[in-house]
N, C-alpha and C positions, 0 to 999 in steps of 0.2 A: 504494498500499497505504500501509494507519494503521500507525503504532509505538504500541505499548504504554508509557505510561508508569510510571520505573524504581520508583516505588510499586506500581501494578500488579502489576511483573513482580514483585515482594518479596512479594505478598499469595499470589503461587502460587508461590513458593518454600516458604512457611511452607505452607501447604497443605500440597505433597509432604513438605514436612520431618515432618508428622508424621503420614501416611500411612507411609511407608517406616518411623519410630519405629518406629509400633503392630505392621507386620508382624515386626519383629524382635523385639519384645518379645512378641508372640506365639509365636516358635520360641523364645526363652526360656525361658516359660514353659512350653510343650509339654516340652521337653528336662525343664523341671524335673521334671515330672510323670510323664516314662515312666521319669525317671533313667538317660536314655541318649542319647549324641549321636552313634550311627553312620551314622545316614541324613546327617548334615552333616562331606562330606570337609575336609581343612584346605587343601586348594588354595582351594573355592569362599571359605572364611574368610579365608585367606591375600590373594586376589584383593579380598576385600571389604572387608577393611582397610587395604590399597594404596588402592584408591579413593576411597575415604573422608578420608584422609589425603591424598592430592592435591586432592580435592576443599574439602575444608576449605583448603588452602595459596591455593587458587583464589581461595575467598572473600575470604579476605584482599586479594588481591590487586588481584581486583577490587572491592571496597569491598562485597562481600554481607554483610550480616548476616546474610539467612536462610540463605546460600550457607554461611559460616560455624559458624553454631551448629548448624544439622541435622546436618550432618557431624559435627561435634564431637561431639555425640551419639552418632549411628548409628557414630561410631567408637569410643567408649566401650562400647557395646553389642555392638558387633564382637569386642574383645577378651573381653569378660564371657564372649561365645560361648565362643569358644578355650577359657579355663578352664572352662567348662563340660564342654568335650568332652574334655580331659586329666582331670578328674579322674571321671567317670565313664566313663571309660579305663582307670581306673586304680583305682576302687572301684564294680564293677557290681552289679550289683543282684542275686542270686542266689534264685532260686525253684524248688525240685525238682533236677532235675539242669539248667537252661539258663539262662544268663544272658540277662537283657534287656537 
């Protein structure tokens, strides 16, 4: 079995960071556009935030800059998503008789 160098592994890490960050930012944008986050569960957000924090610590322990930076960024985005959910729950957009 051929071992992949740490440098190549970091490139994969940075690529994954870009993909996961864009996915979360797309959700943040969608939530902003529809002015609601009822489709996001607090359990999902709590688990994502916890996982991001744990992987961020793992990045420090493993001396992996891509792991640390990527999960720090997604941790910040996850916290922002929780704040969005709370904000739109307290300030629903009203159209006619229905809350969107």
